[in-house]
C-alpha positions as CSV (number, residue, x, y, z in Angstrom):
1,X,2.4,-21.7,59.0
2,X,0.7,-19.3,56.7
3,X,4.0,-18.5,55.2
4,X,4.6,-22.2,54.6
5,X,1.3,-22.9,52.8
6,X,1.6,-19.9,50.6
7,X,5.0,-21.2,49.6
8,X,3.9,-24.4,49.0
9,X,1.1,-22.9,46.9
10,X,3.7,-21.0,44.4
11,X,6.0,-24.3,44.2
12,X,2.9,-26.1,42.9
13,X,2.0,-23.5,40.5
14,X,5.7,-23.6,39.5
15,X,5.6,-27.4,39.0
16,X,2.5,-27.0,36.7
17,X,3.9,-24.4,34.8
18,X,7.0,-26.2,34.1
19,X,5.2,-29.5,33.4
20,X,2.9,-27.4,30.6
21,X,6.2,-26.1,29.0
22,X,7.6,-29.7,29.0
23,X,4.3,-31.2,27.4
24,X,4.4,-28.5,24.7
25,X,8.1,-29.4,23.9
26,X,7.1,-32.9,23.4
27,X,4.2,-31.9,21.3
28,X,6.6,-30.1,19.1
29,X,9.1,-32.8,18.9
30,X,6.4,-35.3,17.9
31,X,5.2,-33.0,15.1
32,X,8.6,-33.1,13.9
33,X,8.9,-36.7,13.7
34,X,5.3,-36.9,12.2
35,X,6.9,-34.6,9.4
36,X,10.1,-36.7,8.9
37,X,8.1,-39.8,8.7
38,X,5.6,-38.5,6.0
39,X,8.5,-37.0,4.2
40,X,10.1,-40.2,4.1
41,X,7.0,-42.3,2.3
42,X,6.9,-39.4,-0.2
43,X,10.6,-39.7,-0.9
44,X,10.2,-43.3,-1.4
45,X,7.6,-43.0,-4.1
46,X,9.7,-40.0,-5.8
47,X,13.0,-41.9,-5.7
48,X,11.2,-45.1,-7.3
49,X,9.7,-42.5,-9.8
50,X,13.4,-41.3,-10.6
51,X,14.5,-44.6,-10.8
52,X,11.9,-45.6,-13.3
53,X,12.4,-42.4,-15.3
54,X,16.3,-43.2,-15.7
55,X,16.0,-47.0,-16.4
56,X,14.0,-47.1,-19.5
57,X,13.1,-49.9,-20.5
58,X,12.0,-50.9,-17.1
59,X,12.5,-54.6,-16.2
60,X,11.4,-56.4,-13.0
61,X,14.8,-56.9,-11.8
62,X,15.8,-53.3,-11.5
63,X,12.5,-52.5,-9.8
64,X,13.1,-55.0,-7.5
65,X,16.6,-54.1,-6.9
66,X,15.5,-50.6,-6.0
67,X,13.1,-51.8,-3.6
68,X,15.7,-54.0,-2.0
69,X,18.3,-51.4,-1.6
70,X,15.7,-48.7,-0.1
71,X,14.4,-51.2,2.5
72,X,18.0,-51.9,3.3
73,X,18.8,-48.2,4.1
74,X,15.4,-47.0,5.4
75,X,12.5,-49.4,6.0
76,X,9.0,-48.2,5.3
77,X,6.7,-49.3,8.2
78,X,3.1,-49.7,7.1
79,X,3.9,-50.1,3.9
80,X,1.6,-52.7,2.1
81,X,2.1,-52.4,-1.8
82,X,3.9,-50.5,-4.7
83,X,2.5,-50.4,-7.8
84,X,3.9,-48.9,-11.1
85,X,1.0,-47.7,-13.3
86,X,1.4,-47.1,-16.8
87,X,-0.7,-44.1,-18.5
88,X,1.5,-42.9,-21.5
89,X,1.2,-43.2,-25.1
90,X,1.0,-46.4,-27.0
91,X,4.7,-47.3,-28.1
92,X,6.1,-45.4,-24.8
93,X,5.0,-47.8,-22.1
94,X,7.7,-49.6,-20.2
95,X,7.1,-52.9,-18.5
96,X,5.1,-52.3,-15.5
97,X,5.5,-54.0,-12.2
98,X,3.7,-54.4,-8.7
99,X,5.3,-55.5,-5.5
100,X,3.5,-56.3,-2.4
101,X,5.2,-57.3,1.3
102,X,5.2,-61.1,1.8
103,X,3.8,-60.5,5.4
104,X,1.0,-58.2,6.0
105,X,2.6,-55.2,7.2
106,X,6.7,-55.4,7.5
107,X,7.8,-53.8,10.8
108,X,10.9,-51.9,11.5
109,X,14.0,-54.2,11.3
110,X,12.2,-56.8,9.4
111,X,14.2,-59.1,7.0
112,X,11.4,-59.8,4.8
113,X,11.9,-58.4,1.3
114,X,9.3,-57.0,-1.1
115,X,8.8,-59.8,-3.8
116,X,7.3,-59.4,-7.2
117,X,3.7,-60.3,-7.1
118,X,2.0,-59.5,-10.4
119,X,2.1,-57.1,-13.5
120,X,-0.4,-54.5,-14.0
121,X,-1.1,-52.2,-17.0
122,X,-2.6,-48.9,-17.3
123,X,-5.5,-48.2,-14.8
124,X,-7.7,-46.3,-17.5
125,X,-8.8,-49.7,-18.3
126,X,-10.6,-50.1,-15.1
127,X,-8.7,-53.0,-13.5
128,X,-9.3,-54.3,-10.1
129,X,-6.6,-52.4,-8.4
130,X,-8.0,-49.4,-9.7
131,X,-11.4,-50.0,-8.3
132,X,-10.1,-50.9,-4.9
133,X,-8.9,-47.3,-4.5
134,X,-11.8,-44.8,-4.5
135,X,-10.7,-41.3,-6.4
136,X,-7.3,-42.6,-7.7
137,X,-8.1,-41.4,-11.2
138,X,-8.5,-37.6,-9.7
139,X,-5.4,-38.3,-7.4
140,X,-3.3,-39.1,-10.6
141,X,-4.8,-36.1,-12.5
142,X,-3.8,-33.9,-9.9
143,X,-0.2,-35.4,-9.6
144,X,0.1,-34.9,-13.5
145,X,-1.3,-31.6,-13.5
146,X,0.9,-30.4,-10.6
147,X,4.1,-32.3,-11.6
148,X,4.2,-33.2,-7.6
149,X,3.3,-36.1,-5.4
150,X,-0.2,-36.3,-4.2
151,X,-1.4,-38.2,-1.0
152,X,-5.0,-39.7,-1.0
153,X,-6.2,-41.0,2.5
154,X,-9.1,-44.0,1.9
155,X,-10.9,-46.9,3.8
156,X,-10.4,-50.5,2.5
157,X,-12.8,-53.2,2.8
158,X,-12.1,-53.9,6.2
159,X,-12.5,-50.2,7.4
160,X,-8.8,-49.8,7.8
161,X,-7.5,-46.2,7.0
162,X,-5.1,-46.4,4.3
163,X,-2.8,-43.9,2.5
164,X,-2.2,-44.0,-1.2
165,X,0.8,-42.0,-2.6
166,X,0.9,-41.2,-6.3
167,X,3.9,-39.9,-8.1
168,X,4.2,-39.2,-12.0
169,X,6.6,-40.6,-14.1
170,X,8.2,-38.6,-16.8
171,X,9.8,-39.5,-20.2
172,X,13.5,-38.9,-20.0
173,X,14.5,-35.8,-21.3
174,X,16.5,-35.1,-24.6
175,X,16.7,-33.5,-27.9
176,X,14.4,-36.1,-29.7
177,X,11.7,-36.1,-26.6
178,X,8.2,-35.1,-28.0
179,X,7.2,-32.0,-26.4
180,X,3.6,-31.0,-25.3
181,X,1.3,-29.9,-22.6
182,X,0.8,-33.4,-21.1
183,X,3.0,-35.7,-23.2
184,X,5.8,-36.2,-20.7
185,X,3.7,-38.4,-18.1
186,X,4.5,-42.2,-18.7
187,X,2.7,-43.4,-15.7
188,X,2.4,-43.3,-11.9
189,X,4.3,-45.0,-8.9
190,X,1.7,-45.7,-6.2
191,X,2.5,-46.8,-2.7
192,X,-0.1,-47.9,-0.3
193,X,0.4,-47.6,3.6
194,X,-1.5,-48.5,6.6
195,X,-1.8,-44.9,8.0
196,X,-2.2,-45.9,11.9
197,X,1.1,-48.2,11.8
198,X,2.9,-45.3,9.7
199,X,2.0,-42.7,12.0
200,X,2.6,-44.7,15.0
201,X,6.0,-45.5,14.2
202,X,6.7,-41.9,13.2
203,X,5.8,-40.8,16.6
204,X,7.6,-43.3,18.6
205,X,6.4,-46.2,21.1
206,X,6.2,-44.1,24.2
207,X,3.9,-41.7,22.8
208,X,0.7,-43.5,24.2
209,X,2.2,-43.0,27.6
210,X,2.8,-39.2,27.0
211,X,0.0,-37.2,25.0
212,X,-3.3,-37.8,23.0
213,X,-3.2,-37.1,19.3
214,X,-6.0,-36.7,16.7
215,X,-5.2,-35.9,13.0
216,X,-8.0,-34.6,10.6
217,X,-7.9,-34.0,7.1
218,X,-8.9,-30.6,6.0
219,X,-9.7,-31.4,2.8
220,X,-12.2,-34.0,3.7
221,X,-14.5,-32.1,5.8
222,X,-12.2,-32.5,8.6
223,X,-12.4,-36.5,8.6
224,X,-10.6,-38.1,11.5
225,X,-7.6,-40.2,10.1
226,X,-5.9,-40.9,13.4
227,X,-6.9,-41.2,17.1
228,X,-4.3,-43.0,19.1
229,X,-7.1,-43.7,22.0
230,X,-10.0,-44.2,20.3
231,X,-11.8,-41.6,22.2
232,X,-13.0,-38.6,20.0
233,X,-11.8,-35.1,21.8
234,X,-12.0,-32.6,19.2
235,X,-13.8,-29.5,20.5
236,X,-12.6,-30.1,24.2
237,X,-10.6,-27.0,24.2
238,X,-10.1,-27.3,28.1
239,X,-7.8,-30.3,27.6
240,X,-6.4,-29.2,24.2
241,X,-2.6,-28.7,24.6
242,X,-1.3,-27.6,21.1
243,X,-2.5,-27.8,17.5
244,X,-0.5,-27.6,14.3
245,X,-1.3,-27.7,10.5
246,X,1.1,-30.0,8.4
247,X,1.4,-29.7,4.8
248,X,2.0,-32.9,3.1
249,X,1.7,-34.1,-0.5
250,X,-1.1,-31.8,-1.8
251,X,-3.1,-32.5,1.8
252,X,-3.7,-30.4,4.7
253,X,-3.8,-32.3,8.1
254,X,-4.5,-30.7,11.4
255,X,-2.8,-32.3,14.2
256,X,-4.2,-31.8,17.9
257,X,-2.3,-32.7,20.9
258,X,-4.4,-33.3,24.4
259,X,-3.5,-33.7,27.9
260,X,-3.6,-37.4,28.6
261,X,-7.1,-38.2,30.3
262,X,-5.3,-40.2,33.0
263,X,-3.9,-36.9,34.4
264,X,0.1,-37.4,34.9
265,X,2.0,-37.0,32.0
266,X,5.2,-39.1,31.4
267,X,7.5,-36.0,32.3
268,X,5.8,-36.0,35.8
269,X,6.0,-39.5,36.1
270,X,9.7,-39.4,35.6
271,X,9.8,-40.9,32.3
272,X,10.9,-37.8,30.3
273,X,14.5,-39.9,29.5
274,X,12.7,-42.7,28.1
275,X,10.5,-40.5,25.8
276,X,13.2,-38.5,24.5
277,X,15.1,-41.6,23.7
278,X,12.2,-43.0,21.8
279,X,11.7,-39.7,20.0
280,X,15.5,-39.7,19.0
281,X,15.3,-43.0,17.6
282,X,12.1,-42.5,15.6
283,X,13.4,-39.3,14.5
284,X,16.6,-40.7,13.2
285,X,15.0,-43.4,11.2
286,X,12.6,-41.0,9.6
287,X,15.5,-38.5,8.8
288,X,17.7,-41.6,7.1
289,X,14.4,-42.3,5.0
290,X,14.2,-38.7,3.9
291,X,17.8,-38.5,3.1
292,X,18.1,-41.8,1.1
293,X,14.9,-40.6,-0.6
294,X,16.6,-37.4,-1.4
295,X,19.6,-39.0,-2.8
296,X,17.5,-41.4,-5.0
297,X,15.2,-38.9,-6.5
298,X,17.5,-36.3,-7.5
299,X,17.8,-37.6,-10.9
300,X,14.1,-37.7,-11.2
301,X,13.7,-33.8,-10.0
302,X,16.5,-32.9,-12.7
303,X,14.7,-34.9,-15.6
304,X,11.2,-33.3,-14.6
305,X,12.7,-29.9,-14.5
306,X,14.4,-30.2,-17.8
307,X,11.2,-31.7,-19.5
308,X,8.8,-29.1,-18.2
309,X,10.7,-26.2,-18.6
310,X,8.7,-24.7,-21.4
311,X,5.9,-24.9,-19.1
312,X,7.2,-23.2,-15.9
313,X,8.7,-20.3,-17.9
314,X,5.9,-20.3,-20.5
315,X,5.1,-16.5,-19.7
316,X,8.3,-15.6,-18.7
317,X,9.3,-12.2,-20.3
318,X,12.8,-13.4,-21.3
319,X,14.2,-16.3,-23.3
320,X,14.8,-19.4,-21.1
321,X,16.5,-22.6,-21.8
322,X,18.1,-25.7,-20.4
323,X,21.3,-27.2,-21.6
324,X,23.0,-30.3,-21.0
325,X,26.7,-30.8,-20.3
326,X,27.6,-30.7,-23.8
327,X,25.9,-27.1,-24.2
328,X,23.3,-28.4,-26.2
329,X,19.6,-27.4,-25.9
330,X,17.5,-29.6,-24.1
331,X,14.4,-27.5,-23.8
332,X,13.3,-23.9,-24.5
333,X,10.5,-21.5,-23.8
334,X,8.3,-19.9,-26.3
335,X,10.0,-16.4,-25.9
336,X,13.2,-18.5,-26.7
337,X,12.1,-19.6,-30.1
338,X,11.0,-15.8,-31.0
339,X,14.3,-14.2,-29.9
340,X,16.7,-17.0,-31.6
341,X,14.6,-17.2,-34.7
342,X,14.4,-20.7,-34.7
343,X,11.9,-23.6,-34.4
344,X,12.0,-25.9,-31.5
345,X,13.0,-28.9,-33.7
346,X,15.6,-26.7,-35.2
347,X,16.8,-25.5,-31.8
348,X,16.7,-28.8,-29.6
349,X,20.1,-30.5,-29.9
350,X,21.8,-27.5,-31.2
351,X,24.9,-26.1,-29.2
352,X,24.2,-22.6,-27.9
353,X,27.7,-21.6,-28.8
354,X,26.3,-21.4,-32.4
355,X,23.9,-18.5,-31.7
356,X,26.9,-16.4,-30.4
357,X,28.6,-13.8,-32.3
358,X,31.9,-15.1,-33.4
359,X,34.2,-12.5,-31.7
360,X,32.1,-13.1,-28.5
361,X,32.6,-16.9,-28.2
362,X,35.7,-16.9,-26.1
363,X,33.7,-14.7,-23.4
364,X,30.6,-17.0,-23.6
365,X,33.2,-20.1,-23.2
366,X,34.8,-18.8,-20.0
367,X,31.6,-18.3,-18.1
368,X,30.4,-21.6,-19.3
369,X,33.4,-23.2,-17.9
370,X,32.6,-21.6,-14.7
371,X,28.9,-22.4,-14.6
372,X,30.1,-26.2,-15.0
373,X,32.2,-25.6,-12.0
374,X,29.2,-24.7,-10.0
375,X,29.6,-20.9,-10.3
376,X,26.5,-18.7,-11.6
377,X,27.3,-16.3,-14.2
378,X,25.9,-12.9,-15.7
379,X,27.4,-11.2,-18.5
380,X,26.7,-9.3,-21.5
381,X,27.3,-10.4,-25.1
382,X,26.1,-10.4,-28.6
383,X,23.9,-13.0,-30.3
384,X,23.7,-13.7,-34.2
385,X,20.3,-15.0,-35.4
386,X,20.5,-17.4,-38.5
387,X,19.5,-14.8,-40.7
388,X,22.4,-12.3,-39.7
389,X,20.7,-10.3,-37.2
390,X,22.9,-9.2,-34.4
391,X,21.4,-8.2,-30.9
392,X,22.9,-7.4,-27.5
393,X,21.8,-9.6,-24.6
394,X,22.5,-10.3,-21.0
395,X,23.2,-13.8,-20.3
396,X,22.5,-15.5,-16.9
397,X,24.0,-19.1,-16.4
398,X,22.6,-20.8,-13.5
399,X,24.1,-24.4,-12.5
400,X,21.6,-27.2,-11.8
401,X,23.2,-29.5,-9.2
402,X,22.0,-33.1,-8.9
403,X,23.9,-35.2,-5.9
404,X,26.5,-32.4,-5.4
405,X,27.5,-32.3,-9.2
406,X,26.2,-29.9,-11.9
407,X,23.8,-31.9,-14.0
408,X,22.7,-29.1,-16.5
409,X,22.7,-25.2,-16.9
410,X,19.7,-22.9,-17.0
411,X,20.0,-20.3,-19.0
412,X,18.1,-16.8,-19.2
413,X,18.5,-14.5,-22.0
414,X,17.4,-10.9,-21.8
415,X,17.4,-8.8,-25.1
416,X,19.0,-5.4,-24.1
417,X,19.6,-3.9,-27.5
418,X,17.2,-1.3,-27.0
419,X,18.1,-0.6,-23.7
420,X,21.8,-0.4,-24.4
421,X,21.0,1.9,-27.5
422,X,19.1,4.2,-24.8
423,X,21.9,4.0,-22.3
424,X,24.3,5.1,-25.3
425,X,22.1,8.0,-26.2
426,X,21.6,9.0,-22.3
427,X,25.4,8.7,-22.0
428,X,25.8,11.0,-24.8
429,X,23.1,13.4,-23.6
430,X,25.1,13.4,-20.2
431,X,28.4,14.2,-21.7
432,X,26.6,17.1,-23.6
433,X,25.0,18.4,-20.5
434,X,28.2,18.0,-18.5
435,X,30.1,20.1,-20.9
436,X,27.4,22.8,-20.7
437,X,27.4,22.6,-16.8
438,X,31.4,22.8,-16.5
439,X,31.3,26.0,-18.8
440,X,28.8,28.0,-16.4
441,X,30.6,30.4,-14.1
442,X,28.5,29.4,-11.2
443,X,29.6,26.5,-8.8
444,X,26.8,23.6,-9.6
445,X,26.1,20.5,-7.4
446,X,23.5,18.0,-7.2
447,X,23.0,15.6,-4.0
448,X,20.9,12.4,-3.4
449,X,18.3,12.1,-0.7
450,X,21.1,11.3,1.9
451,X,22.9,14.5,1.2
452,X,25.5,13.1,-0.8
453,X,27.1,14.8,-3.8
454,X,26.3,12.8,-6.9
455,X,27.6,15.3,-9.4
456,X,29.2,18.6,-9.8
457,X,30.8,21.0,-12.4
458,X,34.3,22.1,-12.7
459,X,33.8,25.3,-10.8
460,X,32.5,23.7,-7.9
461,X,35.5,21.0,-7.7
462,X,38.0,24.1,-8.1
463,X,36.1,25.9,-5.4
464,X,36.4,23.1,-2.9
465,X,40.0,22.6,-4.1
466,X,39.3,18.7,-4.5
467,X,39.3,16.6,-7.4
468,X,35.8,15.3,-8.5
469,X,36.6,11.6,-7.7
470,X,37.1,12.8,-4.0
471,X,33.8,14.7,-3.9
472,X,31.2,12.3,-5.4
473,X,29.5,10.2,-2.6
474,X,30.5,12.7,0.1
475,X,28.4,14.6,2.6
476,X,29.6,18.1,3.6
477,X,30.7,16.6,6.8
478,X,32.8,14.4,4.7
479,X,34.0,16.8,2.5
480,X,35.1,18.9,5.3
481,X,37.2,16.1,6.6
482,X,38.7,15.7,3.5
483,X,40.1,19.2,3.8
484,X,37.7,20.6,1.2
485,X,37.4,24.5,1.5
486,X,34.3,24.3,3.7
487,X,34.0,26.4,6.8
488,X,33.3,23.7,9.7
489,X,31.3,26.6,11.5
490,X,28.9,26.6,8.7
491,X,28.3,22.7,8.4
492,X,24.8,22.8,10.8
493,X,23.7,25.9,8.6
494,X,24.1,23.9,5.4
495,X,22.7,20.9,6.9
496,X,19.5,22.7,7.7
497,X,19.0,24.0,4.4
498,X,19.5,20.4,2.8
499,X,16.9,19.2,5.4
500,X,14.5,22.0,4.3
501,X,14.7,21.2,0.5
502,X,14.7,17.3,0.9
503,X,12.3,16.7,3.8
504,X,9.9,19.5,3.4
505,X,10.4,20.4,-0.3
506,X,11.2,23.9,0.4
507,X,13.2,25.9,-2.0
508,X,16.2,28.1,-0.8
509,X,16.5,30.8,-3.2
510,X,19.2,33.6,-2.9
511,X,20.5,32.8,0.4
512,X,23.4,35.3,0.8
513,X,26.3,34.7,3.3
514,X,29.8,35.8,4.2
515,X,31.9,32.6,3.6
516,X,35.2,31.6,5.3
517,X,37.7,29.5,3.7
518,X,40.2,27.1,5.4
519,X,42.9,29.8,4.6
520,X,41.2,32.4,6.5
521,X,40.0,34.2,3.2
522,X,36.1,35.3,3.1
523,X,34.0,35.9,0.2
524,X,30.3,36.5,-0.1
525,X,28.3,33.7,-1.9
526,X,24.6,33.6,-3.2
527,X,23.4,30.1,-3.2
528,X,19.9,28.5,-4.4
529,X,19.1,24.8,-3.5
530,X,15.9,23.4,-5.4
531,X,14.3,19.9,-4.8
532,X,14.6,17.1,-7.5
533,X,11.5,15.0,-8.1
534,X,11.0,11.9,-10.2
535,X,7.8,11.0,-12.4
536,X,5.7,10.6,-9.3
537,X,6.6,13.6,-7.6
538,X,8.9,11.9,-5.0
539,X,11.9,14.0,-3.8
540,X,14.8,12.2,-4.9
541,X,17.5,14.9,-4.3
542,X,18.7,18.5,-4.7
543,X,20.2,20.9,-7.0
544,X,22.5,23.5,-5.8
545,X,23.9,26.5,-7.7
546,X,26.2,29.0,-5.8
547,X,28.1,32.0,-7.2
548,X,30.5,34.5,-5.9
549,X,28.9,37.8,-5.3
550,X,31.6,39.4,-3.4
551,X,32.4,42.4,-5.7
552,X,28.6,43.1,-5.9
553,X,28.2,42.7,-2.0
554,X,31.0,45.0,-1.3
555,X,29.6,47.8,-3.9
556,X,26.1,47.3,-1.8
557,X,27.8,47.7,1.4
558,X,29.5,50.8,0.2
559,X,26.1,52.4,-1.4
560,X,24.6,51.3,2.0
561,X,27.5,52.9,4.1
562,X,27.3,56.2,1.9
563,X,23.4,56.4,2.6
564,X,23.3,55.4,6.3
565,X,26.6,56.9,7.6
566,X,28.2,60.4,7.9
567,X,31.1,60.7,5.2
568,X,33.0,62.8,7.6
569,X,33.2,60.9,10.9
570,X,31.8,57.4,9.3
571,X,29.2,57.7,12.4
572,X,25.3,57.0,11.5
573,X,23.7,60.0,10.0
574,X,20.3,61.3,11.4
575,X,18.0,59.2,9.4
576,X,20.2,55.9,10.3
577,X,20.5,57.0,13.9
578,X,16.6,57.4,14.2
579,X,15.7,54.2,12.6
580,X,17.9,52.4,15.1
581,X,16.6,54.1,18.1
582,X,13.0,53.5,16.8
583,X,13.9,49.7,16.4
584,X,15.2,50.0,20.1
585,X,12.1,51.7,21.6
586,X,9.9,49.1,19.5
587,X,11.3,46.3,21.9
588,X,10.5,48.2,25.1
589,X,13.9,48.7,26.5
590,X,14.8,49.1,30.1
591,X,16.6,52.1,31.2
592,X,17.4,54.0,27.9
593,X,19.0,57.2,27.9
594,X,19.7,59.9,25.0
595,X,22.7,62.2,25.1
596,X,22.6,65.4,23.1
597,X,25.8,67.5,22.7
598,X,27.5,69.7,20.4
599,X,30.8,71.7,20.3
600,X,30.7,75.1,22.2
601,X,31.3,78.2,19.7
602,X,32.0,75.9,16.8
603,X,30.7,78.7,14.2
604,X,33.8,80.8,15.2
605,X,36.3,78.1,14.8
606,X,34.9,77.7,11.2
607,X,35.1,81.6,10.8
608,X,38.3,82.0,12.1
609,X,40.2,79.1,10.9
610,X,38.5,77.9,8.0
611,X,36.2,75.0,7.3
612,X,39.2,72.6,6.6
613,X,40.1,73.4,10.3
614,X,36.5,72.8,11.3
615,X,36.5,69.3,9.6
616,X,39.5,68.3,11.6
617,X,37.8,69.5,15.0
618,X,34.9,67.5,14.3
619,X,36.6,64.1,13.3
620,X,39.0,64.7,16.5
621,X,35.9,65.4,18.8
622,X,34.2,61.9,17.3
623,X,37.1,60.0,18.0
624,X,37.4,61.1,21.8
625,X,33.5,60.5,22.4
626,X,33.7,57.0,20.7
627,X,36.5,56.1,23.1
628,X,34.5,56.9,26.0
629,X,31.3,54.6,24.9
630,X,30.7,51.0,25.2
631,X,30.5,49.1,21.9
632,X,26.6,48.6,22.4
633,X,26.0,52.2,22.5
634,X,25.0,53.9,19.4
635,X,26.7,57.2,18.3
636,X,25.7,59.3,15.5
637,X,26.0,62.9,13.9
638,X,23.0,64.6,13.2
639,X,24.6,67.4,11.3
640,X,27.3,70.3,11.6
641,X,28.6,70.0,15.3
642,X,25.5,68.2,16.8
643,X,26.1,64.7,17.9
644,X,23.8,62.3,19.7
645,X,24.1,58.8,21.3
646,X,21.7,56.4,23.3
647,X,22.8,53.7,25.9
648,X,20.8,50.8,27.3
649,X,20.7,49.1,30.7
650,X,22.6,51.8,32.4
651,X,21.4,53.5,35.7
652,X,20.9,57.1,36.0
653,X,24.2,57.5,37.8
654,X,25.9,55.6,35.3
655,X,25.0,57.6,32.5
656,X,25.6,60.9,34.4
657,X,29.2,59.5,34.7
658,X,29.7,59.0,31.2
659,X,28.6,62.3,30.3
660,X,30.8,64.1,33.1
661,X,33.8,62.1,31.5
662,X,32.8,63.3,28.2
663,X,32.7,66.9,29.2
664,X,36.1,66.5,30.7
665,X,37.8,64.6,27.6
666,X,36.6,67.2,25.4
667,X,38.4,70.1,27.4
668,X,41.9,68.7,26.3
669,X,43.4,70.9,23.5
670,X,43.1,69.6,20.0
671,X,46.5,69.9,17.9
672,X,45.0,70.7,14.3
673,X,48.6,71.2,13.0
674,X,52.2,72.0,13.7
675,X,51.5,75.6,14.9
676,X,47.9,75.6,16.0
677,X,46.4,74.0,19.2
678,X,42.6,74.7,19.8
679,X,40.7,74.7,23.2
680,X,37.0,73.6,22.9
681,X,34.4,72.5,25.1
682,X,31.0,70.9,24.8
683,X,27.4,71.2,26.3
684,X,25.6,68.0,27.1
685,X,21.9,67.4,27.8
686,X,20.5,64.0,28.9
687,X,16.9,62.7,28.6
688,X,15.9,59.4,30.1
689,X,13.1,57.0,28.3
690,X,9.6,57.0,30.1
691,X,6.9,54.7,28.7
692,X,5.1,56.1,25.6
693,X,7.6,58.3,24.6
694,X,8.7,58.5,21.2
695,X,12.1,58.8,19.5
696,X,11.4,62.4,18.3
697,X,10.3,63.2,21.9
698,X,13.3,61.8,23.4
699,X,15.5,63.9,21.1
700,X,13.8,67.1,21.6
701,X,13.8,66.6,25.5
702,X,17.6,65.9,25.3
703,X,18.2,68.9,23.0
704,X,16.3,71.1,25.5
705,X,18.4,69.8,28.2
706,X,21.5,70.8,26.3
707,X,20.4,74.4,25.6
708,X,19.8,74.7,29.2
709,X,23.7,74.4,29.6
710,X,24.3,76.8,26.7
711,X,22.1,79.3,28.6
712,X,24.0,78.9,32.0
713,X,27.5,79.4,30.2
714,X,28.3,76.3,28.3
715,X,30.9,73.5,28.9
716,X,28.3,71.4,31.2
717,X,26.0,68.7,31.8
718,X,22.2,69.1,32.2
719,X,19.6,66.0,32.9
720,X,16.0,66.5,31.9
721,X,13.6,66.0,34.9
722,X,11.2,63.3,33.5
C-alpha cells in the first residue's frame, strides 16, 4: 500500500509540472498575440501616413477610401477615432480630415464604415481635440524628432483608459523639396483606441478562463493600464507565472501573467483545444492587420528615408546619397557636397552619371543596371568634379526595396585616392624588396600565425622543388603532401620550432641539422626563425632564413675528427677516450669495466721490419679488436701499441670472456705483405669500476693488471682484484 501512495505522489507532481509548463506556453502565446495586435494598430497609423504622403494634396474622398480598404481587410477593434492634424509650413498644408466610427466601438466583423465627421486644422492653435488628449503636443514632438510612431496612454473624461497613436507625415521627397532639420514634417495621423477592448481582442475571448494578466507602463511610473479581473495582484510573487517586457511605439510595457485565483487552469479542465483555437483566431487577425499595414506603409517608409537621409548620415565619414529610378540625386549628406564640390541646389536633380569620368561611365552603367535588378554592387571607379579634379573612389550601391520592387538606390562613396596611391607605393616597395630577397643566397620564407607560408624567395622555391603558387598558403605538412623536398620524419621538429616562435615569442637562432631530401640525399642546414610583430607588439607570424652549410660542416667534422681521433687507426685518441669515459662515469654507470692491452714485443717489430710494417701491424690489430666488441663499447688508442676500451652492463664473467677471445684472436698470424707473415700476441689487464673511482684511477688499475701479465710471461689476461 505504501508503494501505491508513493507512486500516486509522483504522478501528482508530474501532473502539476506538466500543468505549469502548459500555462507558461499559454502565456508566451498570449504575449505573441498581444505584440501582433499592437503592431497592427501602429501599422494602421503608418499606412495612413504613407497614404497621406503619397496623395498630396489630400482630399476627404481618398482619406475615407483608405479607411474603408483597411477595415475591409483588417478591422481595428477598439478604434474610436482617426484624425489627420496638420502642422507644417503655411502654403504646404493639405486639406486635413477627421474620422470617427458611427458606433461607439466597432467590433470584429462589424459592417459599420468609418464616416467623415468634421474637419480639423493645426493642433498648435489649441483646439478642443488637442485639449482632449493630455500631453499630445509632447508626443507629437517626440514623433517628429525620432521620425517614428509614438503611443500615448491617457484617461478620457469617463475614466476609460485610452491609447493615442501619433505618426508624423512627411512631405514627398523630390529634387525640389526644401531641406532642413525640421522642414519635412507636414502633420500627424492620430488614432485613438479603447485600450481594454484592443487588448482583449488581441488576447482572444477564452483568456479570462485561463490566466490573469496585468499590464503596467514602465515610462509612467508603473501605471496600471490593463487588469483583466479588476483585482490588483502586482507583487504577489507566489502566484506570478511569467513576466515579459513589451517594446511598443516608444513605450515600455510590463506584462505579468498570474495563476487564475480559482485554482484550476483551462488546460487542467480539458479546455486546451478551445484556448488554442481562440489564440489561433486572434493571432491570425492580428497578423493580417500587421501584413496589410506593412504593405500600405512601404511608400511612406521609402519617402521618409529619402527625405531624411542627410540627417541619418550627417556624420558619416563617406559621401552618402539617394538616387531615384532615373539615377537622379534625391538627397545627399554634407560629406557628399564636399567631395563632389557642388551645392545641394546644384546637385539635387542631377544624374549621378555626370560625375563619373567619361572612360568609366560604361562600368558605372553596368553596376547601376544590376542595382535596379535588386543586386547590391561594390566597385572602384574615377569621379570627375566640375572643376576638373579627378579622384579614385569605391562606390557601393544598395537597392532600396518597396513592395518587392526597387524604389530607389542608396549610394556610398569612399574617396580612396590616397589609399590607392599608398597601395601603389607599397606595391612598388614590395616588388623592390622581393627583388632583393630573391637575390639572397639563403632560402627565405615567412609564415602567418597559422604556420602557413605567405611568402618566400626564389631559392626557397627551388629548394622545395615547387612553384611559388603551390607553396603560398601551405603548412609544412601540406607541402610534404605536395611532394616538396621535405623529410617527413622532421615535420614534428619543424612544428615544434614554429610553436616556440609563434606561441612563446622565442627566436630560434642558428639551429643546425642534417636534412634528408626525398631522393635520399642529405645536406647540413642552418636555420633561424624570428617572430614577426605588429605595431602593438602582437605576434603575427615568423620569418625564416635557412642556408646550406654542408661544406662548412664537413670541414668542421673533419677538423673534429683530426682533433679527437688517431690518424692511423681512426680510433678515439687518448684525450677523446678519457672525455667519453668521464662522461660515462658522471652518470653513475652499472658494471663498468676498463680493459687495457698492448702488442707484446712491438718494439722489436719496428726495429726489425721498420715503421711501415709496424703501422700495418697496428692497423690490423685494431681491426681484429674492433670486430670482437659491441657497437656500444668504446675503443681507443692511447699511443704507440697501447689500446684501451670500456664496456657497460656486462657481468664479470662476460667481460673475461671477451678478453679471452681477444687474446686468442691476436695469436692468429698477420700477413703484412706477400712474403712476410708475423706472429704476435697481446697482454690484457682488466679493472672493474667501484664507487668513487675516477677515470685516471680506472686506467691506472687496468694498466697495472696488464703489467702483471707481462711479468708472468705475456700473451695472457689478468683481472685486478678490487
